[in-house]
N, C-alpha and C positions, 0 to 999 in steps of 0.2 A: 186224406191220406198223409201220413207223416213222413217227412224226409229228414228226420232228426238223427237217424243212425249215422254214426261216424266209423270210419275204418282206418286203422293204421296201415300204412303201406311204405315200401322202400322204393325210392326213385331209381329207375333203371336207366332212363335215357331222357335227355332234354333236347328238344328240337327248337332252335332259335328262330327258324323262318318257315313255319308251317303255312298251309293255304289260308288259315284263319288267324294267323299270328302265332307267337311262340306258345309251345305247349310241352308237357312232359308226360311220360308213361311211368306208372308206379306198379309194383307187384304186391298183391295182398294174398295171404294164404287161402282165404275162403273164396274170394271172387276171381282171383287171377289178375290180369292186367286191367288197370284203371287209367284212363286218359283224362288229363285236366289241363285247362288253359292257364297260361301264366299272365293273362290279361288282368287288369285291375278289378274287373267284375267278378272274377273267380278266385284268383290268388291273393290272399290277404296280406302277404308279407312284402317288404320293400326290396328284398334281395331274392334272386331266383334260387331254387334248390339245386343241388349237385347230385350226380349219381351216388347212391349209397346213403342218402339222407332220408330219415324217417319223416313222413308227412301224415297229417290227419285230414282225411277227405270225407266230405259229407254231400248231401243232396245227390245221391247216386242214382243214375238212371241207366236203363239198358237201351242201347241203340243197336242198329243192325250190325255195326262194326265192333260192338263190344260195350263195356261199361264206361260211363262218363261221370265225372264229379262236377257238381255245380259250385262247390266251395272247397277251398283247400288252404292249409297253413302248416307250418312246422309243428312237430310234436313238442310239447312243453313238459317239464317235469311234473306239473300238476295233472297232466293227462294220464300218468302212469300210477298215480296213487290209488290204492284199493279202497 
């Protein structure tokens, strides 16, 4: 099973002290809300995203509480080239 699909989403809220560490929730038109950790194992950037920032999320899995991303980073100009 491939987890290579990536989804662009807009960060809605950043939670600095969640029960499993810092995390963020982003909105994608197709999937709705996607939650992702801001820990080093998931978030690939050195700075945290802010609300309104576009991110590229992948390794998406469905959990009881909603969609989760196993990998995330900022959207780069090369991501938008056709």
